[in-house]
FIZAVEX-86435 format. One record per residue: residue number from 1; x, y, z of N, C-alpha, C, O in turn. Coordinates in steps of 0.05 Angstrom, whole numbers, plus 5000, padded with zeros to 4 digits. Example, Ala and Ser with C-alpha at 12.3 -4.5 7.8 and 13.67 -1.06 7.14 Angstrom:
2
REC    k    nu    nv    nw   cau   cav   caw    cu    cv    cw    ou    ov    ow
REC    1  5264  4886  5156  5246  4910  5156  5264  4934  5156  5285  4934  5169
REC    2  5257  4955  5142  5273  4979  5143  5258  5001  5157  5268  5023  5161
***
This chain:
263
REC    k    nu    nv    nw   cau   cav   caw    cu    cv    cw    ou    ov    ow
REC    1  9181  4733  1805  9154  4723  1803  9136  4741  1820  9142  4747  1843
REC    2  9113  4749  1808  9094  4766  1822  9082  4752  1846  9073  4765  1865
REC    3  9081  4726  1846  9068  4711  1868  9088  4701  1888  9080  4690  1908
REC    4  9114  4704  1883  9134  4686  1892  9137  4681  1922  9125  4694  1938
REC    5  9154  4661  1928  9161  4654  1956  9166  4625  1959  9162  4609  1940
REC    6  9175  4616  1982  9178  4587  1987  9162  4580  2012  9153  4598  2026
REC    7  9157  4554  2016  9140  4546  2037  9149  4554  2065  9134  4555  2084
REC    8  9175  4562  2067  9185  4570  2093  9182  4600  2097  9190  4611  2118
REC    9  9171  4615  2078  9167  4643  2081  9150  4649  2106  9131  4634  2111
REC   10  9158  4670  2121  9144  4675  2147  9139  4705  2149  9158  4720  2151
REC   11  9114  4713  2148  9107  4741  2150  9103  4748  2179  9096  4731  2196
REC   12  9108  4773  2186  9106  4783  2213  9087  4806  2215  9078  4816  2195
REC   13  9082  4815  2239  9066  4839  2244  9084  4864  2242  9105  4864  2255
REC   14  9076  4885  2226  9092  4909  2225  9094  4922  2253  9076  4920  2269
REC   15  9116  4936  2257  9120  4949  2283  9116  4979  2281  9123  4992  2260
REC   16  9104  4991  2301  9101  5020  2302  9126  5032  2315  9142  5017  2326
REC   17  9129  5058  2315  9152  5071  2327  9153  5067  2357  9174  5068  2369
REC   18  9129  5062  2369  9128  5060  2397  9130  5031  2407  9126  5026  2431
REC   19  9135  5012  2390  9137  4984  2398  9119  4966  2382  9110  4974  2360
REC   20  9113  4943  2392  9098  4923  2378  9069  4933  2373  9056  4944  2391
REC   21  9060  4928  2348  9033  4937  2341  9012  4919  2353  9016  4896  2359
REC   22  8988  4930  2357  8965  4914  2366  8955  4899  2342  8951  4910  2320
REC   23  8951  4873  2345  8941  4856  2324  8911  4858  2321  8897  4856  2341
REC   24  8901  4863  2297  8873  4865  2292  8865  4843  2271  8875  4844  2249
REC   25  8849  4824  2279  8843  4802  2261  8819  4808  2243  8798  4795  2245
REC   26  8822  4828  2227  8801  4837  2208  8809  4831  2180  8831  4838  2172
REC   27  8791  4818  2165  8797  4812  2137  8800  4838  2121  8787  4857  2128
REC   28  8816  4837  2100  8820  4861  2084  8815  4855  2055  8833  4860  2038
REC   29  8792  4844  2049  8786  4836  2021  8785  4859  2002  8788  4855  1978
REC   30  8781  4884  2012  8781  4907  1994  8807  4911  1980  8808  4923  1958
REC   31  8829  4901  1991  8855  4902  1978  8866  4874  1973  8890  4871  1967
REC   32  8849  4854  1975  8856  4827  1967  8877  4814  1984  8895  4800  1973
REC   33  8876  4818  2010  8895  4806  2029  8880  4793  2052  8862  4806  2063
REC   34  8887  4769  2059  8876  4755  2082  8898  4751  2103  8916  4736  2098
REC   35  8896  4764  2126  8917  4761  2147  8921  4732  2154  8902  4717  2159
REC   36  8947  4724  2156  8953  4697  2164  8953  4676  2142  8960  4653  2147
REC   37  8946  4684  2117  8945  4664  2096  8973  4657  2086  8991  4674  2086
REC   38  8976  4632  2077  9001  4623  2065  8995  4607  2040  8974  4594  2038
REC   39  9013  4609  2020  9009  4595  1995  9035  4583  1986  9057  4593  1992
REC   40  9034  4560  1972  9057  4547  1960  9050  4542  1931  9028  4535  1924
REC   41  9071  4544  1914  9067  4541  1885  9089  4524  1873  9111  4522  1884
REC   42  9083  4512  1850  9103  4500  1832  9105  4518  1807  9085  4527  1797
REC   43  9129  4521  1797  9134  4536  1773  9145  4517  1751  9165  4504  1756
REC   44  9131  4517  1729  9139  4499  1706  9143  4516  1681  9128  4535  1676
REC   45  9163  4508  1665  9167  4520  1639  9164  4498  1618  9179  4478  1618
REC   46  9145  4502  1600  9139  4482  1580  9133  4455  1593  9141  4434  1582
REC   47  9121  4455  1616  9113  4430  1630  9134  4418  1647  9129  4399  1661
REC   48  9159  4430  1647  9181  4418  1663  9184  4435  1689  9185  4459  1688
REC   49  9187  4421  1712  9191  4435  1737  9216  4452  1736  9237  4443  1729
REC   50  9212  4478  1743  9234  4497  1742  9239  4511  1768  9260  4522  1773
REC   51  9218  4512  1785  9221  4527  1810  9199  4522  1830  9179  4509  1823
REC   52  9203  4532  1854  9183  4530  1875  9179  4558  1887  9198  4574  1887
REC   53  9156  4564  1896  9150  4590  1906  9130  4589  1928  9114  4570  1930
REC   54  9129  4610  1945  9109  4612  1966  9106  4640  1976  9124  4657  1971
REC   55  9084  4645  1989  9078  4672  1999  9064  4670  2026  9049  4651  2030
REC   56  9070  4689  2044  9057  4689  2070  9050  4717  2078  9065  4736  2072
REC   57  9027  4720  2090  9017  4746  2099  9016  4746  2129  9006  4727  2142
REC   58  9025  4768  2142  9025  4770  2171  8998  4780  2181  8979  4783  2166
REC   59  8998  4786  2207  8974  4798  2220  8974  4828  2215  8994  4840  2209
REC   60  8950  4840  2218  8948  4869  2214  8960  4883  2238  8955  4875  2261
REC   61  8975  4904  2233  8987  4920  2254  8990  4949  2245  8973  4959  2230
REC   62  9010  4962  2256  9014  4990  2249  9042  4995  2240  9061  4984  2251
REC   63  9046  5012  2220  9072  5019  2210  9072  5049  2205  9058  5060  2188
REC   64  9088  5064  2221  9090  5093  2219  9063  5106  2220  9057  5124  2204
REC   65  9046  5097  2238  9019  5109  2241  8998  5100  2222  8976  5110  2223
REC   66  9005  5081  2205  8985  5071  2185  8978  5042  2190  8995  5026  2200
REC   67  8953  5035  2185  8944  5007  2188  8957  4991  2165  8952  4997  2142
REC   68  8973  4971  2172  8989  4958  2152  8992  4928  2157  8985  4918  2178
REC   69  9002  4914  2136  9007  4885  2139  9033  4879  2123  9039  4892  2103
REC   70  9047  4859  2132  9072  4850  2119  9066  4826  2101  9053  4807  2109
REC   71  9076  4827  2076  9074  4805  2057  9102  4796  2050  9118  4813  2041
REC   72  9108  4770  2054  9135  4760  2048  9133  4738  2027  9113  4723  2027
REC   73  9153  4736  2010  9153  4715  1990  9181  4706  1983  9201  4720  1989
REC   74  9183  4683  1972  9209  4672  1964  9205  4653  1941  9186  4637  1941
REC   75  9222  4655  1921  9222  4636  1898  9250  4626  1893  9269  4641  1898
REC   76  9253  4601  1884  9279  4590  1878  9276  4570  1856  9256  4557  1853
REC   77  9298  4566  1841  9298  4546  1821  9297  4518  1834  9306  4514  1856
REC   78  9286  4499  1819  9283  4472  1829  9285  4453  1805  9284  4461  1782
REC   79  9287  4427  1812  9289  4407  1790  9314  4410  1774  9335  4419  1784
REC   80  9312  4403  1748  9335  4404  1731  9346  4432  1727  9369  4437  1723
REC   81  9328  4452  1729  9336  4480  1725  9357  4488  1746  9374  4504  1741
REC   82  9354  4478  1771  9372  4485  1792  9401  4474  1787  9420  4485  1799
REC   83  9403  4454  1770  9430  4443  1764  9445  4462  1746  9470  4462  1746
REC   84  9431  4478  1730  9444  4496  1711  9448  4524  1722  9467  4538  1716
REC   85  9428  4533  1739  9430  4561  1749  9414  4563  1775  9391  4555  1777
REC   86  9428  4573  1795  9415  4577  1821  9404  4605  1823  9419  4625  1820
REC   87  9378  4607  1827  9365  4633  1829  9348  4633  1854  9332  4615  1858
REC   88  9351  4653  1871  9334  4657  1894  9324  4686  1893  9340  4704  1889
REC   89  9299  4689  1897  9287  4716  1896  9268  4719  1920  9248  4706  1922
REC   90  9276  4737  1939  9260  4741  1963  9250  4770  1964  9264  4788  1955
REC   91  9226  4775  1974  9216  4802  1976  9198  4804  2001  9183  4786  2008
REC   92  9199  4827  2014  9183  4833  2037  9171  4861  2033  9185  4880  2029
REC   93  9144  4863  2034  9130  4888  2029  9113  4895  2053  9098  4877  2063
REC   94  9114  4920  2062  9094  4930  2081  9073  4945  2065  9080  4964  2051
REC   95  9048  4937  2067  9026  4948  2051  9007  4964  2068  8998  4955  2089
REC   96  9001  4988  2060  8981  5005  2073  8953  4995  2066  8945  4995  2043
REC   97  8939  4986  2087  8913  4973  2081  8891  4993  2075  8870  4985  2065
REC   98  8895  5018  2080  8875  5038  2074  8877  5048  2045  8857  5056  2033
REC   99  8901  5046  2033  8904  5054  2006  8912  5031  1987  8909  5034  1963
REC  100  8922  5009  1998  8932  4987  1982  8960  4992  1971  8970  4975  1956
REC  101  8973  5015  1978  8999  5021  1967  9022  5009  1984  9018  5005  2008
REC  102  9044  5004  1972  9068  4995  1988  9080  5018  2003  9081  5040  1993
REC  103  9088  5013  2028  9101  5032  2045  9131  5027  2046  9147  5046  2047
REC  104  9139  5002  2045  9167  4994  2046  9171  4968  2032  9154  4950  2034
REC  105  9193  4965  2017  9199  4941  2003  9228  4933  2007  9246  4950  2004
REC  106  9233  4908  2014  9260  4898  2016  9263  4873  1998  9245  4856  1998
REC  107  9284  4872  1983  9288  4849  1965  9316  4838  1967  9335  4852  1974
REC  108  9318  4812  1961  9344  4799  1959  9343  4780  1935  9325  4763  1934
REC  109  9362  4783  1917  9363  4766  1893  9391  4754  1891  9411  4768  1893
REC  110  9391  4727  1887  9417  4713  1884  9416  4698  1857  9397  4682  1853
REC  111  9435  4703  1840  9438  4688  1815  9466  4676  1814  9485  4690  1810
REC  112  9467  4650  1818  9493  4636  1822  9509  4650  1844  9500  4648  1867
REC  113  9531  4663  1838  9547  4675  1860  9542  4705  1863  9555  4718  1879
REC  114  9524  4716  1847  9519  4745  1849  9494  4750  1866  9473  4738  1862
REC  115  9497  4769  1885  9475  4776  1903  9469  4806  1902  9487  4822  1900
REC  116  9443  4812  1902  9435  4840  1902  9414  4844  1924  9395  4829  1926
REC  117  9418  4864  1941  9397  4871  1961  9388  4900  1955  9404  4916  1946
REC  118  9363  4905  1961  9352  4932  1956  9330  4938  1976  9316  4920  1986
REC  119  9327  4963  1983  9306  4973  2001  9294  4998  1988  9308  5015  1979
REC  120  9267  4999  1989  9253  5023  1979  9234  5032  2000  9218  5016  2011
REC  121  9234  5058  2006  9215  5070  2024  9197  5089  2008  9207  5107  1994
REC  122  9171  5085  2010  9152  5101  1995  9139  5122  2013  9127  5115  2033
REC  123  9143  5147  2005  9131  5169  2020  9117  5188  2000  9130  5201  1985
REC  124  9090  5187  2002  9075  5203  1982  9081  5193  1954  9077  5169  1948
REC  125  9090  5210  1936  9096  5203  1909  9126  5196  1905  9134  5192  1882
REC  126  9142  5196  1927  9170  5192  1924  9178  5164  1935  9169  5156  1957
REC  127  9196  5150  1921  9208  5125  1931  9238  5130  1933  9251  5137  1914
REC  128  9248  5126  1958  9277  5127  1963  9288  5098  1961  9280  5081  1977
REC  129  9306  5093  1943  9316  5067  1937  9345  5065  1944  9361  5082  1936
REC  130  9353  5044  1958  9381  5038  1963  9386  5009  1955  9371  4991  1962
REC  131  9407  5004  1939  9413  4976  1931  9444  4971  1932  9460  4990  1928
REC  132  9450  4946  1936  9478  4938  1938  9482  4912  1922  9465  4894  1925
REC  133  9503  4910  1907  9510  4885  1893  9535  4873  1904  9553  4888  1913
REC  134  9537  4847  1904  9560  4833  1916  9586  4839  1900  9607  4839  1912
REC  135  9584  4846  1874  9608  4852  1859  9615  4882  1860  9635  4891  1849
REC  136  9598  4897  1875  9603  4926  1879  9590  4934  1905  9568  4944  1905
REC  137  9603  4928  1928  9591  4931  1954  9584  4960  1962  9571  4964  1983
REC  138  9592  4980  1946  9585  5007  1953  9555  5012  1949  9545  5008  1926
REC  139  9540  5019  1969  9511  5023  1966  9505  5046  1946  9519  5066  1945
REC  140  9484  5042  1930  9476  5062  1911  9448  5072  1919  9431  5056  1928
REC  141  9444  5098  1915  9418  5110  1923  9407  5126  1900  9421  5138  1885
REC  142  9381  5125  1897  9367  5142  1878  9338  5145  1887  9328  5130  1903
REC  143  9326  5166  1876  9298  5172  1882  9281  5169  1857  9290  5174  1834
REC  144  9256  5160  1860  9237  5159  1839  9213  5176  1847  9201  5173  1868
REC  145  9206  5195  1829  9182  5212  1834  9160  5202  1816  9161  5204  1792
REC  146  9138  5191  1829  9116  5180  1813  9095  5202  1806  9076  5196  1792
REC  147  9099  5226  1817  9080  5247  1810  9052  5240  1820  9047  5233  1843
REC  148  9033  5242  1801  9004  5236  1808  8997  5206  1805  8975  5199  1811
REC  149  9016  5190  1795  9010  5162  1790  9013  5145  1815  9029  5152  1833
REC  150  8997  5124  1817  8999  5105  1839  9017  5082  1828  9010  5070  1808
REC  151  9038  5076  1843  9056  5055  1834  9057  5033  1855  9058  5038  1879
REC  152  9057  5008  1846  9057  4985  1864  9082  4968  1860  9096  4970  1840
REC  153  9088  4950  1880  9106  4929  1875  9089  4904  1868  9065  4906  1866
REC  154  9102  4881  1865  9087  4858  1856  9067  4848  1876  9045  4838  1869
REC  155  9074  4850  1902  9055  4841  1923  9030  4858  1923  9008  4848  1923
REC  156  9034  4885  1924  9010  4902  1926  8995  4902  1900  8970  4906  1900
REC  157  9008  4897  1877  8994  4896  1851  8975  4871  1851  8953  4873  1842
REC  158  8986  4848  1860  8969  4825  1861  8945  4829  1881  8923  4819  1875
REC  159  8950  4843  1903  8929  4848  1922  8907  4866  1909  8883  4863  1914
REC  160  8916  4884  1891  8896  4900  1877  8878  4883  1859  8854  4888  1858
REC  161  8890  4864  1845  8875  4847  1827  8856  4829  1843  8833  4824  1835
REC  162  8866  4818  1865  8849  4800  1881  8825  4815  1893  8804  4803  1896
REC  163  8829  4840  1899  8807  4856  1911  8789  4869  1891  8769  4881  1899
REC  164  8795  4866  1865  8780  4879  1844  8758  4861  1835  8763  4838  1828
REC  165  8733  4870  1835  8710  4854  1828  8693  4868  1807  8671  4879  1814
REC  166  8703  4869  1782  8689  4884  1761  8668  4866  1746  8665  4843  1753
REC  167  8655  4878  1727  8638  4863  1709  8655  4852  1686  8675  4865  1679
REC  168  8648  4830  1673  8663  4819  1651  8668  4839  1629  8650  4854  1621
REC  169  8693  4839  1618  8700  4858  1598  8713  4883  1608  8724  4899  1592
REC  170  8712  4888  1634  8724  4912  1646  8755  4909  1646  8765  4888  1652
REC  171  8769  4931  1640  8798  4931  1640  8809  4953  1658  8795  4973  1662
REC  172  8833  4949  1668  8847  4970  1683  8877  4967  1680  8886  4946  1671
REC  173  8892  4988  1686  8921  4988  1685  8933  4993  1712  8922  5009  1728
REC  174  8955  4980  1718  8970  4984  1743  8999  4987  1736  9010  4972  1721
REC  175  9012  5007  1748  9041  5011  1745  9055  4996  1767  9048  4998  1790
REC  176  9076  4980  1759  9090  4963  1778  9120  4967  1775  9131  4967  1753
REC  177  9133  4970  1798  9162  4972  1799  9173  4943  1802  9166  4929  1821
REC  178  9190  4935  1783  9202  4909  1784  9232  4912  1780  9241  4919  1758
REC  179  9248  4907  1801  9277  4913  1800  9280  4943  1796  9270  4958  1811
REC  180  9296  4951  1776  9300  4979  1770  9283  4988  1747  9287  5009  1735
REC  181  9263  4972  1739  9246  4978  1717  9218  4985  1725  9208  4976  1746
REC  182  9205  5001  1709  9176  5007  1713  9160  4994  1691  9168  4995  1668
REC  183  9138  4981  1699  9121  4967  1680  9093  4977  1682  9083  4984  1704
REC  184  9079  4979  1659  9050  4983  1659  9037  4956  1653  9043  4944  1633
REC  185  9020  4947  1672  9007  4921  1669  8977  4927  1663  8963  4938  1680
REC  186  8968  4918  1640  8940  4921  1633  8926  4894  1638  8935  4873  1629
REC  187  8903  4895  1652  8889  4871  1660  8859  4874  1652  8847  4895  1656
REC  188  8848  4852  1641  8820  4852  1634  8807  4828  1647  8817  4806  1647
REC  189  8783  4832  1659  8768  4811  1671  8751  4797  1650  8734  4810  1637
REC  190  8755  4771  1645  8741  4757  1624  8715  4744  1633  8696  4742  1618
REC  191  8714  4735  1659  8690  4722  1669  8697  4697  1685  8719  4695  1696
REC  192  8678  4678  1686  8681  4654  1702  8690  4630  1686  8683  4628  1662
REC  193  8705  4612  1698  8714  4588  1685  8721  4567  1706  8732  4574  1727
REC  194  8714  4542  1701  8722  4520  1719  8747  4507  1708  8748  4499  1684
REC  195  8767  4504  1725  8792  4492  1716  8800  4469  1735  8791  4468  1758
REC  196  8817  4451  1725  8827  4430  1741  8853  4439  1755  8870  4451  1742
REC  197  8856  4433  1780  8880  4440  1795  8889  4416  1812  8875  4396  1813
REC  198  8912  4418  1825  8921  4397  1842  8903  4394  1866  8903  4374  1880
REC  199  8887  4415  1871  8868  4414  1894  8840  4407  1884  8820  4410  1899
REC  200  8838  4397  1859  8812  4389  1848  8801  4410  1830  8814  4431  1825
REC  201  8777  4404  1818  8765  4424  1800  8756  4448  1817  8744  4445  1838
REC  202  8761  4472  1806  8754  4496  1821  8740  4516  1803  8748  4520  1780
REC  203  8720  4529  1813  8707  4551  1800  8725  4576  1803  8735  4581  1824
REC  204  8730  4590  1781  8749  4612  1781  8738  4637  1768  8718  4636  1753
REC  205  8751  4659  1773  8748  4684  1758  8774  4687  1742  8796  4684  1752
REC  206  8770  4694  1716  8793  4693  1697  8800  4721  1687  8782  4736  1680
REC  207  8826  4727  1687  8836  4752  1677  8857  4747  1656  8872  4727  1658
REC  208  8859  4765  1637  8882  4764  1618  8896  4791  1620  8884  4811  1625
REC  209  8922  4790  1615  8938  4815  1618  8961  4817  1599  8969  4797  1587
REC  210  8972  4841  1598  8996  4847  1582  9013  4866  1598  9003  4884  1611
REC  211  9039  4862  1597  9058  4880  1611  9075  4894  1591  9085  4883  1571
REC  212  9079  4920  1595  9094  4938  1577  9116  4952  1593  9110  4962  1615
REC  213  9140  4953  1583  9161  4969  1595  9154  4998  1593  9146  5008  1571
REC  214  9156  5013  1615  9148  5041  1615  9172  5059  1621  9191  5050  1634
REC  215  9171  5083  1611  9193  5103  1616  9187  5117  1642  9166  5113  1655
REC  216  9206  5134  1650  9202  5149  1675  9179  5168  1674  9168  5176  1695
REC  217  9170  5176  1650  9147  5194  1647  9121  5178  1645  9100  5189  1639
REC  218  9122  5151  1649  9100  5132  1648  9089  5126  1620  9069  5112  1618
REC  219  9103  5136  1600  9096  5127  1573  9109  5100  1567  9131  5095  1576
REC  220  9095  5083  1552  9107  5056  1546  9128  5059  1525  9127  5076  1507
REC  221  9149  5041  1527  9171  5042  1507  9162  5032  1480  9172  5041  1459
REC  222  9142  5014  1480  9132  5002  1455  9103  4994  1458  9095  4987  1480
REC  223  9088  4995  1436  9060  4987  1438  9057  4956  1437  9035  4946  1439
REC  224  9080  4942  1434  9080  4913  1435  9086  4904  1463  9106  4912  1475
REC  225  9069  4886  1475  9073  4878  1502  9099  4861  1505  9105  4845  1487
REC  226  9113  4864  1528  9136  4848  1533  9127  4820  1541  9141  4800  1534
REC  227  9105  4817  1554  9094  4791  1562  9063  4793  1562  9052  4813  1568
REC  228  9051  4771  1555  9022  4767  1559  9018  4744  1578  9034  4726  1580
REC  229  8996  4745  1594  8992  4725  1614  8962  4722  1620  8946  4739  1612
REC  230  8956  4700  1634  8928  4695  1643  8929  4687  1672  8947  4672  1681
REC  231  8910  4697  1688  8908  4692  1716  8881  4680  1723  8860  4690  1714
REC  232  8881  4659  1739  8856  4647  1749  8856  4650  1780  8873  4640  1793
REC  233  8836  4664  1791  8832  4666  1820  8808  4650  1828  8789  4647  1812
REC  234  8808  4639  1852  8785  4624  1862  8761  4642  1863  8762  4665  1872
REC  235  8738  4631  1855  8713  4647  1854  8699  4645  1881  8678  4632  1884
REC  236  8711  4657  1901  8700  4658  1928  8711  4683  1942  8724  4699  1929
REC  237  8705  4686  1967  8713  4710  1982  8744  4713  1984  8754  4735  1986
REC  238  8759  4690  1983  8788  4691  1987  8802  4700  1962  8824  4712  1964
REC  239  8791  4695  1938  8804  4702  1913  8833  4693  1912  8851  4709  1907
REC  240  8838  4668  1917  8865  4656  1918  8876  4653  1890  8862  4643  1873
REC  241  8901  4661  1885  8913  4656  1858  8917  4626  1855  8935  4614  1867
REC  242  8902  4614  1837  8904  4585  1833  8924  4578  1810  8937  4558  1811
REC  243  8925  4596  1790  8942  4590  1768  8948  4615  1752  8931  4633  1749
REC  244  8974  4618  1744  8982  4640  1726  8998  4627  1703  9016  4611  1708
REC  245  8992  4635  1679  9007  4626  1656  9017  4650  1641  9002  4667  1632
REC  246  9044  4652  1638  9057  4673  1623  9069  4661  1598  9082  4640  1599
REC  247  9066  4674  1576  9075  4664  1550  9103  4675  1544  9106  4699  1543
REC  248  9122  4657  1541  9150  4665  1536  9161  4652  1510  9147  4635  1499
REC  249  9184  4660  1502  9196  4650  1477  9203  4620  1479  9204  4606  1459
REC  250  9208  4611  1504  9216  4582  1507  9193  4565  1516  9197  4541  1523
REC  251  9169  4575  1516  9146  4560  1524  9131  4574  1547  9140  4593  1558
REC  252  9107  4564  1553  9091  4576  1574  9103  4571  1601  9112  4549  1608
REC  253  9104  4593  1617  9113  4591  1645  9088  4590  1662  9071  4608  1661
REC  254  9084  4568  1676  9060  4563  1692  9066  4563  1722  9084  4548  1731
REC  255  9052  4579  1737  9054  4579  1766  9028  4568  1777  9007  4580  1772
REC  256  9028  4545  1790  9004  4532  1799  9004  4528  1830  9024  4520  1841
REC  257  8982  4535  1842  8980  4533  1871  8980  4503  1879  8965  4487  1867
REC  258  8996  4496  1899  8997  4469  1909  8987  4467  1938  8979  4445  1947
REC  259  8986  4489  1952  8977  4489  1980  8967  4517  1988  8980  4537  1981
REC  260  8945  4518  2003  8935  4544  2013  8924  4539  2041  8909  4520  2046
REC  261  8932  4557  2059  8922  4556  2087  8916  4584  2097  8929  4603  2089
REC  262  8895  4587  2113  8890  4612  2127  8876  4606  2153  8863  4585  2156
REC  263  8878  4624  2173  8866  4618  2199  8835  4616  2197  8822  4612  2217
***
């Protein structure tokens, strides 16, 4: 899940090589991140509870000489879905606040008894990736060269959309690494809409998008989108993700905000 996490997710301040970073309480709306904010979500498929998720943002600090912030998330199956399949998906990203790009990504995925951990370090246009699976404990390493393209993970991609304030009808594309796959995500800003939420009626800015599987040369595998989705963000300075609906073969997958807090 691009938004994912659980209510217990806890973000921290990134550390510099010389020790603990100095905390700077400055908002970073240009990349759509608010230090100290936390979110909780419910995930439903065709209206049935299927999972819980949450996200937490740490304080601004320094990572390898760059002004950065840590974003942590966790998602897990819930309700009847948890009886059939246990899924846990955790991710921690260090984001460069001057560029909006990810600097480091750590993930942990558990599906029933299978576990996969991975770490990616982003340096310029190169990502060094190491991953390990529980059924094959030998670590695997590979490099990805993005060339002149800017590539995001799900945390930094959502921050890009939250910080984007275009005129209605404007579209943009973002390349996103998800697992061992590369995706091109096309997003268009539709305009304003008031929707009902668990937190009451909210004024929102509405986006629609499509995701395409991309090859290593950044060309899409097919002109047919793998998924289409709609995103509603709060129409205020925070641009909080209130609702995401992705259209799937088994029904709409809906991620709805249930709780939001910030200092």
